[in-house]
C-alpha positions, 0 to 999 in steps of 0.5 A: 500499499505504501509503495502504491501511494508513492508511486500515485504521489509520483505520478500526480506529480508528474501530471502537474509537471506536465501541465506547468510545463504546457502552461509555460509554453503557453504563457510564453506564447501569450506573451508573443501574441501580446508583444506581436499586437502591441508590435503590430498596432504600433507599427501601423500608428507609425504609418498612419502618421508618417502618411499624414493620415493619423485617423484624428476626429478633425483629419476624418472630418475634412477629408471627406468629400461627403456626409456618407463618405464621412460616416463611413470614415468615422466608422471605418476609424472606430471599427479600427480603433475598437479593434486595436484596443479589443487585440489589446485586452485580449492579448494582456487578459490572455498573458494574465490568465496564464501568468496566473495558472503557472503561478497555481501550478507552481505552487501545486508542483510545490506542495505535491513535491513534499507529498512525494518526499514524504511518500519515499520516506514511508516507503523507505521505512516500510521497505526496512521493516519489511527487510527486517521481517524478512530477515526473521521470517528466514531465520524464524524458518530455520528455527522451525525446519530445525524444531520439526526435525528435532521433533520427528528424532523425538517422535521416532526415539518416543516410538522405538520406546514405545514399542519396546514397552509394548513388546516387554509387556506382550512378553509379560502376558505371555509370561503370565499366561505360561505361568497360569499354565504351570500353576493350572498344571501343577494344580492338576498333577497334585489333585491327582497325586493327592486322589491316587494317594487316597485311593492307595489309603482308604480310610487317610483324610481327603488332602488339602487343595494345594494353591498355585505357586508364589512368586519367589523374592527373586522373581518379585525384585526383577525389573521386569516383574509387575503385578498382572494389569487389568487384562493387560493384553487387551491394553498392549493391543489397543496401544499396538494399534493406536501407533499403526497411526502415528503422523496421521493429520489432526482433523477436526471432528473426524474418527477415520484413519483415512480422513483423520483424528481429533482427540476422542475420535482417535480413542474411538477408532482404536476400542473399537478395533477391540470391541469396545463402543466408545462415543466420540466426545471426551467428555463421554468417554470420561464417564465410562470405566472406573477412575485410576490414579496418575500413580497408577496408569497401565498402557490402555487407561485413557487420560484426560486434560485442560477441562475435558477439552483434550485427550489421549491413551496411555502407552507407559513410562509416562507417555500417551498417544493423541491427536493435539490440535488441528495443524499437528498429527498423531504423536506420542507426548508426554503427559508431565510436561507442565502444562499437562500436569496443570491441566490433569482432569484425571484417568479412566480404565476402560478396559 
């Protein structure tokens, strides 16, 4: 806009300069006409004087041969005098008008030159600001690119860690299943032995039921040992499903991977894959299942923030997977970021 104002001021100045040049040419022409007219009239008067025909009233009367000639000569003299006067007045009037126009245009041009100078200062100032903003934008773009690359690396590392945690959970579940199967087999074998012993020695009391083996102190102290979570296999399963959609764009009110996800749309879609129906509304999902404290979170638990304005799914190790906001994608974030802690609402276990 400043550049166009500057261009407009220059255009008007050019127009005024052109008009002033044309007016000065007209003034020169008018002065020439006035000079020519005065010279012509002067020459004619000198010729009349030299020829003895001054066209005075006495000469006109005495030189007439008849009344008609007298009237004719008087009329001619008056016409010549009137024409001379008119020519002189017109030449002088033209000169005055052109001179006035020249003065007016000179004043206009001086004012317009000031406007052009002001517009030039404004334009230069804005161009300097634009150059500074372009420089800042260039540095910001570089910083944004650096941050985006850092975030990509961070997300890749978080994904790797989450995958390792998921595999650990799956191994744990499998180990728990094997332990349960072994305990059941041991209990069945003990029952069979007791039955056989009772059959071999009639009259003895029936043996007591054998409890499943209790984990040893060494097992309890190992880093990989944790108490079996409630239906941990399904929690690990929904986490594995959700991780397939890392990088999917955030789309408001969407719950379809071909389109995108919002926060509650992601959990709705993922839980549907294991046969659990969730409403497409964070506040409604918060009403389901049972409450869980932040210290007791397990993979697959739903976590809620910002007055139920946002939610995600806990995946372990203090992280959640979620669809954050417009312009972002499904990603892994810590639930212990300061604004997450301050915006914490609660968690629910649906599985």
